[in-house]
N, C-alpha and C positions, 0 to 999 in steps of 0.2 A: 357416488362411487366412481365417477367422473371424472372429476378432481384424482383420485388418487390413483386412476392409470397414465393420465399425466404425468401426475408422480412418477413414478414406476417409471416410464422412458425415458424422463430426462433424467432421472438414476442411471440408466443401462447408457445413457449420452455423456453424461458425466462417465464414468467410473473408462468407455472407451475414447474420448477423451484427453481426460489424466494419464492412460496407459501409455498413450501415443507421444504426447507433449514432454514426457518424464524420459522416453527412449530421445529424444530429439535434442532436450536442456538434463540431463542429466541433473547439473551441476545449479540448478538454477537457483538463485539464494535473494539476498538483500543488498542492496545494491549500494550500500553506505556502509564506508567504513566507518565504524567503530569500535572501540576498544570496550565498552562498558556499558549497560542500563541507561546512564546519566547522559554520556555522548548520543547514544541514540536519541532519546528523546531532543534534548539539544536538536542533530538532523534532522531529525523528523520534522521539528516548528518549522525553520530552518527552511525543508526541503519545500514545502505549500507553494502552488505555483510555482518553480523551478523543480530546474533535474536535477539527480544525482550526482552528475560530475561538477557540475557549481558545487553545490551541498561540499562535495568531499575535499573540491580547489581552496573553498574557503577556511573546512576546520582542519586542516593538515597546519597552518599556519597558527587557527584558533586553540587548540587546544594546549595546541604548545605553549600561548599566556597563559590561556584557564584553564584547571583540572577541575572547580567542584564550585557547587553551587553558590557557596562564599564568598568564591574568585568572582564569578559574574557578578553578583552583586556589588564585591565591593569597586567592581571601574565601573560602574553606574549605566543609566541608556545612554546614555549621548555618547560616552566613546567605546562602548559596543555598536553602537551605529554604524559607527567609523569604518572597526572591522568588518561588516556585513554587509557592506552596502548592493554591493554586488547581487545579490538571491534578490531580492524586488523587493519589493515593500517591506523594505527591513527599519522602520521603524512601529512598528505593528511589531515583527518579529522584536527586535531589543527591547519592550515593553513588552511583550510576553513572556521572557525567558526571564525579567527580572522578576517578574512577577510568582514565575514558578518556580524561580531559584529560592525564593523567599517563604512561596508554599513547601517547598521538602527540608530545609533548615527549620524551618520551626514546627512542625507537624510531622516532618521523615525522618527525626534526626538525619540531616542531609541523601535521603537514601531515596531512589525512584522505586513509586509504588508497584504492584504487582495485582491488584488489579483494575477490574475495569470499574467500576463507581469509583475507585479512584485517582484510577489518571486522570478521566473526565472531569475533576474537577481542576484539573493545573489549565492555565491558559496558553492558548494554543492547540488542544490536545485535543480530538475531533473520535469518536469510531474509526476510523482508518489506522492513526497512527499510535492507538492503543493499543490495535490487534497488530499494529508491526510491531509495538514494543514487548507484548505479553506472549509472541509467536517466537521471536527472537531471543530474548531475557527469561523468560519465565518457561516455556516449553509449555504454554498455554493456546492451543493453536486458536487463528482466528481466519475468517475472512475480509483480507487487506482491496480494502474495494479502494483503486485510485483508477483515476481516465482509461487508462490499456484495460485494466478488471472489467469494467462496467461495458466499455467498449464490446470484449469481448461474448462477455457473458448476452448480452442482449443480441447480436450478430449471431450467435450458436443457436440463441433461442433459448436458450438455459434464463434467462427472465427475458421480462419486458418492458422492465420499469427504470426510469435515471434516473431514479433515484437512489444514492449509495446506502440507505438501510436496510431501503430493500429489496436491491440486491441481493445484500448481506444476505438476509433471511431467507432470500430465493433459494439464496446457496447452498447455506449454511444445511438446506431440509435435504440436498439431493446428494451430498457427499458427505460420506463419512467421517466424523471432527478430527480425527489423528489427519485427515489431508488437506487440511481449509488450509491453514499457512503455505505449507509448497505446492498447491493447484497454485491459491494469487500470485501466485511465485514465476510457474509456468506460464501461465495466463499471460503476464507482467511482460517478460522473456521474447514470448510469440509477437503479442500485440506490436514491441520492438522492432522486433526484425521479417515476421511478415502481415500484418492481420495488421495495416498501418493505418491512420486514422480519413488519411487525402485518400492515397490510393494504395489501397491492402492488395499484397499479390496474393491474388486467391490461386491461380497456374501451380506457385511454387508451395500450397500449403499442406500439411499430410493429413488434416483434420476436415476439409473442405466436404468431404461428406459425408460429415453432422453439420453444416454452417447453414442452417435460415436463409443466414445472407447471401451464401453463394448461390443455394436451388434457385434464388427472385431473379440473380441474374442470370443466370440460365436460358430462368423463363422470359424472360423479358427479350433475351435472343433470339428461343424461339419466334419469339413472336413475331 
């Protein structure tokens, strides 16, 4: 009974947060500049521990040279490493991309699969990456738990976990499914602009009255 009441309160809070942030960021979206599911797949693998801005820069040139899974396989890992060197962890990422492209060719006729189960079989793809692809390309909503989404969800009191899979589960319980993808983008935009990791701009935040983190700060000031 207590748990049911807690979830009910979180649903109400999540709805209010969604309403306010959607007004502030009506065009919140995935900031990777992709043209196809395949391009987004490659970009999300590259985006691990790297900014979307840097991935966009790298892929602007990369996709002019390599346009299909077969192109990536043909160029080989060593040459691919040179093309993606600036994204960080480029050796592992190049290996993941080549292995994934081989799977796409041999198992999916060169296409990107459209289910969570199949996407998770690809190298360099976790639930976050899979949810990005499903939400962006296949109209399948998903909670995209990156560092911003996780940080804001904890500060707002929508979850108490720092495990991405648990954060995803907690948010999915309190939000309508059709809002999962957009809510994730809203948290990311707000995390980049206001709710910064080190110096959050709490006094400028339009949802600070819903934020457990801000309430603790005010309480500490009073003491």
